[in-house]
C-alpha positions in Angstrom: -0.8 -17.4 30.0 0.9 -19.3 32.8 3.2 -22.2 32.3 3.5 -25.1 34.7 7.0 -25.5 36.2 8.7 -28.8 35.6 8.9 -31.1 38.6 11.8 -33.4 39.6 13.7 -33.6 36.4 10.6 -33.4 34.2 11.1 -31.2 31.2 8.3 -29.5 29.5 8.7 -29.4 25.7 6.9 -26.7 23.8 3.9 -27.8 21.8 4.5 -28.3 18.1 2.0 -25.5 17.5 3.8 -23.1 19.8 5.9 -21.3 17.1 2.8 -20.7 14.9 0.7 -19.6 17.9 3.4 -17.2 18.9 3.6 -15.8 15.4 -0.1 -15.3 15.2 -0.2 -13.6 18.6 2.6 -11.3 17.6 0.9 -10.5 14.2 -2.4 -9.8 16.0 -0.7 -7.3 18.4 1.1 -5.6 15.5 -2.1 -5.4 13.5 -4.0 -3.7 16.4 -1.2 -1.2 17.0 -0.9 -0.5 13.3 -4.6 0.1 12.7 -4.6 2.5 15.7 -1.7 4.5 14.4 -3.0 4.7 10.9 -6.3 6.0 12.3 -4.4 8.5 14.4 -2.5 9.6 11.3 -5.7 10.0 9.4 -7.1 12.3 12.1 -4.2 14.6 11.8 -2.4 13.6 15.0 0.9 13.5 13.1 3.4 13.9 15.9 1.9 11.2 18.0 1.6 8.9 14.9 5.3 9.6 14.0 6.4 8.3 17.4 4.3 5.2 17.2 5.4 4.5 13.6 9.0 4.8 14.7 8.6 2.5 17.8 6.6 -0.1 15.8 9.2 -0.1 13.0 12.0 -0.7 15.5 10.1 -3.5 17.2 9.3 -5.3 14.0 12.8 -4.9 12.5 14.3 -6.2 15.8 12.1 -9.3 15.6 13.3 -10.1 12.0 16.9 -10.5 13.2 16.1 -12.2 16.5 16.3 -15.9 17.3 12.5 -16.0 17.3 12.4 -15.3 13.6 14.2 -18.6 12.9 10.7 -20.2 12.8 9.5 -17.7 10.2 9.4 -18.4 6.5 11.5 -16.4 4.0 8.4 -14.6 2.8 7.4 -13.7 6.3 10.8 -12.3 7.1 11.0 -10.3 3.9 7.5 -8.8 4.3 8.1 -7.9 7.9 11.4 -6.1 6.9 9.5 -4.3 4.1 6.8 -3.4 6.6 9.2 -2.0 9.1 11.0 0.1 6.4 7.7 1.6 5.3 6.8 2.5 8.9 10.1 4.3 9.3 9.7 6.0 5.9 6.3 7.3 6.9 7.7 8.6 10.2 10.5 10.3 8.4 8.1 11.9 5.9 6.0 13.3 8.8 9.1 14.6 10.5 10.1 16.7 7.5 6.6 17.7 6.7 6.9 16.3 3.2 4.1 15.5 0.7 5.9 13.3 -1.9 7.0 10.2 0.0 5.1 7.4 1.7 1.7 8.8 2.4 -1.4 7.9 4.4 -3.0 6.1 1.4 0.0 3.9 1.2 -0.2 3.1 4.9 -3.9 2.2 4.6 -3.0 -0.1 1.7 -0.6 -2.0 4.0 -3.4 -3.1 6.4 -4.2 -6.3 4.4 -0.5 -7.2 4.4 -0.3 -7.0 8.2 -3.5 -9.0 8.4 -2.0 -11.8 6.3 1.7 -11.4 7.5 1.8 -14.9 9.1 -0.9 -16.4 6.9 0.5 -15.9 3.5 -1.3 -15.0 0.3 -1.0 -11.2 0.3 1.4 -9.4 -2.0 3.3 -6.4 -0.8 1.7 -3.3 -2.4 4.5 -0.8 -2.2 7.5 -0.9 -4.5 10.5 0.2 -2.4 12.5 0.7 -5.6 10.4 3.8 -6.2 11.7 5.3 -3.0 14.6 7.8 -3.2 17.9 5.9 -2.5 19.0 8.1 0.3 15.6 7.9 2.1 15.6 4.1 1.8 19.2 3.7 3.0 18.5 6.1 5.9 15.5 4.0 7.0 17.4 0.8 6.8 20.3 2.2 8.8 18.0 3.6 11.5 16.5 0.1 11.9 19.9 -1.6 11.9 18.9 -3.6 8.8 21.3 -4.5 6.1 21.3 -3.5 2.5 19.4 -6.7 1.6 16.5 -6.0 3.9 13.2 -6.4 2.2 14.7 -8.4 -0.7 13.5 -11.8 -1.6 16.5 -14.0 -1.6 15.2 -17.3 -2.7 12.5 -19.0 -4.7 11.2 -21.1 -1.8 8.6 -19.4 0.4 9.2 -21.9 3.2 12.8 -21.1 3.9 13.5 -20.2 7.5 15.9 -17.6 8.8 18.6 -20.2 9.4 18.5 -21.2 5.7 18.3 -17.5 4.7 21.5 -16.7 6.5 23.2 -19.3 4.3 21.8 -17.7 1.2 22.8 -14.1 2.1 26.5 -14.8 1.3 25.5 -15.1 -2.4 24.2 -11.5 -2.3 22.4 -12.1 -5.6 18.9 -10.8 -6.3 17.0 -12.2 -9.2 13.9 -10.2 -10.2 12.1 -13.5 -10.7 12.4 -14.1 -7.0 9.5 -11.6 -6.4 5.9 -12.6 -6.9 5.2 -12.5 -10.6 2.2 -10.2 -10.1 3.9 -7.5 -7.9 4.1 -4.0 -9.3 7.9 -4.1 -9.0 8.1 -7.0 -11.5 5.6 -5.5 -13.9 8.2 -2.7 -14.4 10.6 -5.4 -15.5 13.9 -3.6 -14.6 16.3 -3.4 -11.7 17.0 -5.3 -8.6 16.8 -4.2 -5.0 20.6 -4.5 -4.6 21.3 -2.1 -7.5 22.1 1.4 -6.5 19.9 4.1 -8.0 22.8 5.4 -10.2 23.5 1.9 -11.6 20.1 1.3 -13.0 19.1 2.1 -16.6 17.1 5.4 -16.2 13.5 5.6 -17.5 13.6 8.3 -20.2 10.4 7.8 -22.2 9.1 10.9 -23.9 5.7 10.3 -22.6 4.3 7.8 -20.1 0.6 7.0 -20.0 -1.3 7.3 -16.8 -4.0 4.7 -16.0 -6.0 3.6 -13.1 -7.4 0.2 -12.3 -10.6 1.1 -10.6 -11.4 -1.7 -8.1 -14.3 -0.9 -5.8 -15.9 1.9 -3.7 -17.5 1.3 -0.4 -20.6 2.7 1.3 -22.0 1.9 4.8 -25.5 1.2 3.4 -25.4 -2.3 2.0 -28.8 -1.9 0.5 -27.9 1.3 -1.4 -29.6 1.2 -4.8 -28.2 3.5 -7.5 -28.8 3.7 -11.3 -25.7 3.5 -13.5 -23.1 4.2 -10.8 -19.9 5.3 -12.6 -16.6 7.0 -11.8 -15.3 10.0 -13.7 -11.6 11.0 -13.6 -10.0 14.2 -14.7 -6.9 16.4 -14.1 -7.1 19.7 -12.3 -4.5 22.4 -12.2 -5.3 25.1 -9.7 -9.0 25.6 -9.9 -9.3 24.6 -13.6 -10.0 21.3 -15.2 -7.2 20.2 -17.6 -7.7 17.8 -20.4 -10.7 15.5 -21.1 -12.8 13.7 -18.5 -12.7 9.9 -18.7 -15.5 7.7 -17.3 -15.9 4.1 -16.3 -18.7 1.9 -17.4 -21.5 1.4 -14.9 -20.3 -0.8 -11.9 -20.1 -4.5 -12.8 -21.9 -5.5 -9.6 -23.0 -4.5 -6.2 -21.6 -6.8 -3.5 -22.3 -6.1 0.2 -21.0 -2.6 0.9 -19.2 -2.2 -2.4 -19.8 -1.2 -6.0 -17.3 -3.2 -7.9 -15.8 -2.0 -11.2 -12.5 -3.8 -11.9 -12.0 -1.6 -15.0 -9.0 0.3 -16.2 -9.3 3.9 -17.4 -6.6 6.0 -18.9 -6.0 9.8 -18.8 -5.7 11.7 -22.1 -2.6 13.4 -20.7 0.8 11.7 -20.2 2.5 11.9 -16.8 5.0 14.4 -18.2 2.1 16.7 -19.4 0.5 16.9 -15.9 2.0 19.9 -14.2 3.5 19.7 -10.7 0.9 20.7 -8.1 -1.9 19.2 -10.1 -4.2 16.4 -9.0 -6.5 13.8 -10.4 -10.1 14.0 -9.2 -12.4 11.0 -9.1 -16.1 11.6 -8.9 -18.6 8.8 -8.0 -21.8 9.5 -10.0 -25.2 8.0 -10.5 -28.2 8.8 -12.6 -31.2 10.6 -11.0 -34.3 9.8 -12.8 -36.3 12.7 -11.3 -33.8 15.2 -12.5 -32.8 13.3 -15.7 -29.1 13.8 -15.1 -26.0 12.3 -13.6 -25.4 13.4 -10.0 -22.1 13.4 -7.9 -22.5 11.4 -4.7 -18.9 11.8 -3.4 -15.4 12.4 -4.6 -11.7 11.9 -3.9 -8.3 12.7 -5.4 -4.7 11.8 -5.7 -1.9 14.4 -6.1 0.3 14.3 -9.1 3.3 13.9 -6.9 1.8 10.7 -5.4 1.4 8.9 -8.7 3.4 5.7 -8.4 2.8 2.2 -9.5 1.1 1.1 -6.2 -2.4 0.2 -5.0 -4.1 3.1 -3.1 -7.2 3.6 -1.0 -8.5 7.1 -1.3 -10.7 8.9 1.3 -14.1 9.9 0.2 -15.3 13.5 0.6 -18.7 15.2 0.5 -19.7 17.3 -2.5 -19.4 19.9 -3.9 -16.0 19.1 -5.4 -13.3 21.5 -4.3 -10.9 21.6 -7.2 -8.3 23.3 -5.0 -8.6 20.5 -2.4 -8.6 23.1 0.5 -12.1 22.5 2.1 -12.4 18.8 2.6 -15.2 17.2 4.5 -15.2 13.4 5.0 -18.1 11.6 3.4 -18.0 8.9 6.1 -16.0 8.1 9.2 -16.3 4.4 8.4 -13.2 2.7 6.8 -14.7 2.9 3.3 -12.7 4.1 0.4 -12.2 4.1 -3.4 -9.7 1.3 -4.2 -7.5 2.0 -7.2 -4.2 0.9 -8.6 -2.0 3.4 -10.3 -0.6 2.2 -13.6 2.1 4.4 -15.2 3.5 3.3 -18.6 2.0 -0.2 -18.3 -0.1 -2.4 -20.4 -3.6 -3.7 -19.5 -3.9 -5.5 -16.2 -5.5 -8.9 -16.1 -6.0 -9.1 -12.3 -8.8 -8.0 -10.0 -8.6 -5.8 -6.9 -11.1 -7.4 -4.6 
């Protein structure tokens, strides 16, 4: 894009739409880079992905404290800060070869946030309060972000960075400042400025484990199945533990998706599920010629990854491998099972599509 130089004292004022256009261009570039690195991460190119996650995190964090961000709304700044922190956390997790921090499913769940970063309307799906305090502080320090980074500081979504700087001196975080429907507020405790040691610890004897089953995608939009359902159960080693729970048949078939929007709950509490275990999800349908339910594909989530966040789970070809050692992708298309983990929470009234 070339700009005409001013002539003989003429000054060129930027168009009123220039700040918004600049934001959208920036958002589109970040989105493209982010989708590429998530795909790279998914294919197992972890070292390359780590470097790109780190670079992108630094770039985004730098923009949030630049003069350019003075045209951003409060919500845009906060979500960009959160996004940068998550990118850095994922890079750090890859570096140490960990399995219990920000994972690939979390990164995939952030794609809609990036798509809507400068458009509004998309809640942030990862609760940073669930991250270990030292990991979170390390990520913020590496990005030169302050302790308040990622914290909603005001009730007004339209506040700019200039107004935000005036608010920061108050250093007050009210849990009501977050969107009422975010996972962090459904927990109802704590603020982002509280240190992990200052919060009232969660010490329930047992916490129920539920899943809001949203939708599952297939590349064939005309796929016709009888009674498509999803079964969930816990596996420890190569053995099924507890009782299998099933959804009702899908509520509807829309485009590439079978939509459920139904919550199911495991019979075991979180505390009763042994470390190293996993929850298996099987997508099944009834075969009239064999007069039985048949598994079409399956996916899983590790016990260590169970947090109150939305997830998108990769689909694998049958047969189900209870040990999760021999995995073969059901499709290379970006189609997944969409679920929201709900630990120790009541029924959810929202929808996931």
